[in-house]
N, C-alpha and C positions, 0 to 999 in steps of 0.2 A: 732598343730593346727591353722589353720589358721583364724584369725578373721576378717568377713566379714564387713564390715560398712553398712549398710541399714537403710535409713530413715524413719520416722515413717510416715505413711500414713497423703498423704494430703488432707489439708478440701475438695478437688473434690472428691477428692477416696472416703474419708467420706460421701461425700454425694451422693453420686452414692450408697453405699451401703446401704446408709440409704431406697434410692427408693429401692433398693433390698428387705430390709426388709420387708417395706410395701406391697411390691407385691406378696413375698411369705408367711409370716407372719410367725412371733414364735410359732402361733398355732401347727404348723407343728411339730413341737417337741414332745410338749403338745401332741399332739397324737397317739403318740407311748408311755405316761406315764415318759416318763424322764423327762418334763421340768420342774423347778424349777425358777421362775424369778424374780431379783431383778433391784431396778429400773426404769425407764420409756423407753419408745420405741422412736425413734429419730424422731421429726416432717417431716412431707410431704416437699419435696422438693420445692422449690417457683416456682408458675408460669413462664411460659415464657414470660408474660408479666410486669415485674421486668426488669428495665434497669442492665448494667453490675454492677454496683457499689453497686446496692442492691443485688444483686444475690451473690455476694463477701463477703458482710458484711453478710447476710445469711449463707453463708455459711462458715466461718470460726467460727460459734457459734456451729458449728455439734458438738455432743458428741464423744468422743473415742469410739467405742463400743467393748465392751468385752465377751470373752466368754471362760466362767471358766467351766471345764470339771473335774466332781469331780467320779469316776466310784465307790468309797465307799460312805459310810453316812458320812453326818455331827456332830452328833452325836455321833461318832467312839471315841472319847478321843483319837485320834490319827489323823493321819496326813492329811485326808480329814477336820475334824473339827479345826484342826490348820490353812488353807486353806482359807476355809469358813468365819475363824477370820481376816483373811487378806483380805478380798471380804470386808466385810463389815467395817473395818478401811478405804481399798481406799474409798469406799462408800463416807464417815465422810470428807475426806478429799478434797477432788474434786469435790463430788456434782454433779452437773447439767454437768460438765464437760465430766465425762465417765455416761454409760451407760451400765450397768453390766448384766448377764444374767447366771442361773449357770446350770447343771445338776447333780443327787445325784446320787447314787445306780445304777447303769450300767451295764447290762451285758455283759461280754467278747463279745459275739456275734456280740453285736449293737456297739461298740467303732466308730467301721469306721460310720455309719452310723450321729452316733450324730457327729463325729467331723465335717465331710460334712455337715451337716448340721450349725453349726457355724460357717463353715467358709465360706459359703455363705453366712452369715451375718453381720460376724463381721471385726473387723479391726485388732483386736487382738483374738487369741486364746489362752490358759494356759492349759495342760492339764497334771494333778499331780498325778503322780506314773511311775515305769519303764513298767508295765505290759500294758501300754500303746502306747509304744516304736515304735513295728512295725505299727500300725496304724496311729499314726503322721506322720510316713516318708511314707508311702503310700497315705495319705492326703497331704500334706504340697506342696509336686510339683504340684498339681493340682488348688493350690491356689496361685501363686508368690505374686501376690497382698496385700495379707494377712501375718501378723507376727504370729507365732507361738512362744510359749516357751513349753517344757517339763521340769519341774520336778521330780526329782528324777530319770530320763534315766540312762543310762550305761555312765560313766565316761569319755570312752573312743571312741564314736561316735562322727561322724565327724557329726560339725553342716550344718547346709545346706544356701544356699543362705535365703531363708526366715524362719529357726528354728534355735531355741538358746537354750543350756541345760543349766538349774541353776542347781549345785548340791549341796546338803544339807550337803556333807561332813560328811556322820553319820557315817563313820569308826573313824572319830575323835571320837564325844561324846561315841560312844562303846567304844572306849579305853577308858576313861575314867569310863566307865559302867564299864565297868570287874574290874579295879583300886578299885571302892570300892566295889564292889560282893566279893574279894579276902578281902583285909580293914575287911570286912562286917562277912566273913563266921567264921565261928568256926570249923566246920569239915574239913576244909582245899579242896574243893572239890565245884565248881557250875557249871553252866552251863546256856547256849543259846539257845534260841527259836526262828526263826524266823516266817514268814509268806510265802510267794512267794519263792522259791529258785532264789529270783534275781540274777545280780553279784553286785548289790550295797546292796545286803541282807547277803548275803559269804562274802561279802570283812569286814563288819561291824562284824561278827562271828569271823573272824579272828581277826582284831582290839579288840573283847572282850576280848579273850586268851591271848593278847601280851600285854594290861596294867595290866590284871592281873599278868603277870609273872613280868611285871614292879616292882609292887606295891608290892608282896608277894611273893619272888621267890619259885618255885616249887609248887606253888599251882595244882591243878591238875581240868582241866578242862574237863568234859563229851564232848563226840560228838557231836556237834550244832544239834540240829532238826528242819526241814523246815517242813511247815505245808502245803504246798501248798496252803493257803487260810490266807489272814491275819483275818476273821471276827468271824470264827466258834468257841466259847469258848470252847466247847465238844472237837476239837480238843487239843485243848490247854491246855486244866486239862488235858485230858490225859497224853500230852507230860511231862507235870510239873512233876506228879505222878510219872511216872517212871524213871525222873531224882530226886525227892526227894525219892525211894524206893533205889536206890544206891550208898544214904548218901550226894547228894547233897543237899545244904541249902540255899543257896542265883542263881538267875536266873535272867539272861537277857533277854531281850525284845525286840523284833520290831513286833510285830502286831497290831493291834488297835482293834478290837471288841473282838479280842482272847482275853486279855488282864483279863475280866472279869473268862476266867476258870484260867487259871495261877496262879490270884489271888486265885478263891476258893482253887485250889488246893495243895498253900501255908500254909494257911489257914488252911485247914485239917492236916496239917504235921510241924505243928509252925515253919512254912520257913519262907523264906523272899524272895523278889524281888525290882528292879530295875522299874521305873514307867517310863512316859513321851509314846511321845513325849509332851505331856501336864501338865505342876506340877502337883499333886491335894497335898489333906493334908495327912502329912507327921505321918502316924497313920500304926500298922501293918496290912502287913505286908512288907512295904515298909521301907526300908534305902534308898531309893533317888528315882531322877528323873532324869530324860535327858531329857534338852527341847531343839528338833530343831525344832523352827518355822517356820513353810511353808509358812506360812501369811505373810512373811520379805518378799520372793521372790516371792510371787504373788504383793506386794506391789511394789517391785523394777522393774519387769517387765513393768506394767502398768506407773509407772515413768519413765523407761526409755524409753516409746514412748512415752508421752508426751511429752517429754524435748529434743527429737530427740537423745538421745544416744545410745539407743538400738543397738545392735548387734552382730549377726548370730557368737555364740564362745560360747565354753562353757566356764560359769561361775561358778568360786565355791562359796560359801558360807560356812560358820563356823570359828575357831579358829584360821587358819592360813592366816585368810582376816581380812579389817576394816569393813566388812560387817557383822551386828548383826544379829542375831538366833540360835547359840549353847552356853550352858551353862551345869549344873550341880549342881539339886538341892542337897544338901546333907540333910539327914535327922538325924542329932546325930549331936551335941555340943562338940564331943570327941575333943582334939584340937592334940590328935596326927593323928587322921586320916582326920582333916581339913588339915593341914600341908603337910602330904603325898601327898591328892589330888592337895594341889597347885602347890606343884612341879612341879607331874606327867603333869597338866594342860598347866603350863610353857614350859616345853619341848615339848610336842603338838604343841601351838600357837607359840613358837621358831624356831621350823622344826627341831629343834637338834635331834627329833627321827621321825621316819616314823610308823603310826598306822598299820599298814597292808603289 
């Protein structure tokens, strides 16, 4: 994978884009019922009466205009909410140096439309979720002076000149999840439920099974189920209930709003589950939480454009890098389980094992 260094947008390009934004207006996105705005809009460009020195000074203060595309809900207790928390932290950190807008809960048929709108008005577009990949790759070449970052896209995708991929390395986290599920299981049978059957989610399900085998050899891992949707509690509950009916007593998952369905099924079956990516309260039915901080990647994208270090590359996050964002929160004080998890986590962080 060849890294291609790309300079951050210049003050002049930001000023030109601010003028376009003034002309087109962010209200155009709002008219399709999709825009949720954060921050302030850019000031109008200086009139032609200013001398060159004054104009350069004005341009240098133009904020970095950022559009964040969240196809799901910012209250999903999942990847979208985690990303939105990163947006909020970035705003607190950078203040007037950035101007951020975001959209949430977008239908798949509208992905390209929203990305085009963002690209026409932004210096940096951040798209969260591999389900947006085809549309991001279609739109990015149309806007060569705009920087794009896709979080959670295919780990083997070739970056474009203006498109980087940030990989949360979900497989690493799910390797730990499988280990804890196996260590917590009394029946010796565990399961995994994913949302959309994307490559990253499929790989994570394999890592879940491998982590279980590493922790407790011989653990039965039933065939992973993929719901076709990250946000359907009814489908998730049905899938979880089917798992529990065949002897599974701990379920790992990568869904968003669908977690409430798995939780209900686990409570009905007196069984357990692994939560995440945002840790919650350590209470039944949870035996632990995967923490995958997508917000860290949003912040990294903004920081790298601001400081000029952004490059068009596959950028991994997770246990095997020095970038924060992944950990496992264990909901037990059992010393043996904690020691086993620590040993397995170290094996992943050191690179001595491949999660899948």
